N, C-alpha and C positions, 0 to 999 in steps of 0.2 A: 617706848608703848606699842604694844601690838595694835594692829588696825581695828577700829571700831567705826561703826556706820557713823557717818557724819551727814549734816545738814540741819535742817531746822525740824525741831522735833515740838509737838503739842504736849503740854502736860496737863492733863485735863483733873488730876488729883493727886494726892499724895503717894498713892501706889504707883503712879507713873513717875514721878520723881525718885521714888525707891529703885523701881526697875532700871533708871537711867544710872543711878549712882553704882548699883551693882554691877551693871554691864561695864561702866568705865573702870571699876576696882578690878574686875576680871582680867583687864587689859594691862593694867598698872605693872611696871618693872621698876627696879632699883633705879634712882636717878631721874624718875619722871615728875613733870611739874605740870599741875593742872591748875590754869589761870583763870578764876571766875570773876565775870564781869556783870554787874547788873545793879539797879536801884536798890534801896532800902526795901526789903520785904520781899523780893523777888525769888526768894529760895536758896541762896547761896551757903547759908548754913545747914538747911534742910539737905541738900545734896551731898555736902560735906559728910554730914552724919550718915548717909547712905553707901558713899563711898567707905567711910570708915567700916560700917556693918560688912562690907564685902570683903574688907581686908581682914575681918576678923577681929578687930579692936572690941575689946570687953569694956573699956570704959565709957562713960556717958560724954557726948561730943556737944559742947557749946561753943560759942563764938569767943574766941580771944581777943576782944576789943582792945580792953586795958593792958594785956599783957603782951599784946602783938602776935606772940606764938605759944602754942601748947604741942607738947610732944607725946605720942603715944607709941608704947612699944609692945602691946599684947597681940600684935596682928601678924599676919605672914610677912610684913615688911613694916619698918617704922614709919609712922605718920607724922609730918609735921603740918599742923594747921595753923595758918598765919590769918591775920585780920588786920589788914594795913590801912584801915581807914584814917586811923589818926596819923599816919605818915604824910610826908610832904613830898618825897622823892624816891626814886630806886636807892638812891646814894644812902638815905637814911636806913633802908632795908640792910644794906651791907654794912653799915656802922653797927647794927645790933649783932652781928656776925652770923647772918643767913646764909651768906656765901657757903659755908661748911654743910648747910642743910640742902641747899639746892643743889651740891655737886655730890650728896652724900649717899649713903647706902638705902636711903627710904624714899618715900614720895613726899612731895610737897603740894597741899592745895592752899591756894591763896585766894582769899576773897578780896574783892574791891583790887583786883591785879592791875588794872588799868593805870592806877597810880605809880606802880613800880615797874612798868613793862619794859623800860629802858635797860633794866638789869636782869631781865628774865632770858631762858635759854631760847634760842631760836624755835627749838623743837617743842616748848612748852605747848600743852594742848590749851587752847582758849575757848571758853564756853560764856555766850553772852546769855544771861537769864533776863527774860522782860515779861511784864503783864501781857496777857493775852486779852482778846476782844470780850469772851466771857469772864464774869466775875469768879474769882477763885483758880482760874487757870493760867498758866504760865508758858512761855516758849522757851526752848533751850537751842542756841544756834551755835554749831562749833565753828570756829573761825579759823 
């Protein structure tokens, strides 16, 4: 992944989330992994939607909670969108064949990535999303 500004960002609204997603997408290269960490409702799927937009993905993005992974090939790079909330470990992620995607020709965005952190590449870009002080605002911190 090309370098992007890192640190703690305040996302005041949806447009701030979109700008961050587009910026991340612009830096992505084949084989990159974006690990999203945060509580329910902190914006993991919204950020993924804007990363997909930045990659040129034409399909609608929604959380693959029950299927674990959705694959999108309409953008400049294949996008593998994981929601691993229902998994218990990184080993379970590998058991469903994710290793091929993690080492593949596309990019992986993984929601609830802290659950499977033990099997993610060392160079994965981790982003923690949290509620901010003001209602409707979030923070994004690159770890």
